[in-house]
C-alpha positions in Angstrom: -0.2 -0.1 -0.6 2.6 2.5 0.8 3.7 3.1 -2.8 0.3 4.8 -3.3 1.5 7.3 -0.5 2.8 9.7 -2.5 0.2 10.0 -5.1 -2.7 10.0 -2.9 -0.9 12.9 -0.4 -0.6 14.8 -3.8 -4.7 14.0 -4.8 -5.6 15.1 -1.0 -3.6 18.5 -1.2 -5.5 19.5 -4.5 -8.9 18.6 -3.0 -8.2 20.6 -0.2 -6.8 23.5 -2.1 -10.0 23.4 -4.3 -12.8 23.0 -1.2 -10.9 25.9 0.1 -10.7 28.2 -3.1 -12.6 31.4 -3.6 -13.7 32.9 -6.5 -11.0 35.2 -6.1 -8.2 32.8 -6.4 -9.6 29.8 -8.0 -7.7 30.0 -11.0 -4.1 30.2 -8.9 -5.4 27.2 -7.3 -5.8 25.3 -10.6 -2.2 26.3 -11.8 -0.7 25.8 -9.0 -1.8 21.7 -9.5 -1.7 21.2 -13.1 0.6 21.6 -16.0 1.2 24.4 -18.6 -0.3 22.0 -21.2 -3.9 21.6 -18.8 -6.8 20.8 -21.0 -9.7 20.4 -19.2 -12.8 18.6 -20.5 -16.0 19.2 -19.3 -19.7 18.1 -20.6 -21.8 20.3 -22.8 -21.9 23.7 -22.8 -18.3 23.6 -20.7 -16.8 21.7 -23.8 -12.7 21.6 -23.7 -10.9 24.4 -22.2 -7.2 24.9 -22.3 -5.4 25.9 -19.4 -6.2 26.8 -15.9 -7.8 30.1 -16.3 -10.1 28.9 -19.1 -11.2 26.4 -16.9 -11.8 28.6 -13.9 -13.4 31.2 -15.7 -15.8 28.9 -17.6 -16.4 26.3 -15.2 -15.7 27.3 -11.9 -16.4 31.1 -11.8 -20.3 30.6 -13.8 
C-alpha cells in the first residue's frame, strides 16, 4: 500500500486547495496543481478548455 501514499497526498492537497478556493483565487489554485498544457474536458456546455485560467473562468466561476 505504501507505493500509493505519495499519489494520495498529492490528490488530497489538490482537493483541500480546491475546497478552500474562492472566486478570487480559484484560477491560481488550479494553476498550482496543473501543468502548463492543462486540458480540461467537461460536458456540454463547458466543453474543452485549454489552461487553468480558461477552466476556472468557464466552469468554476459561472
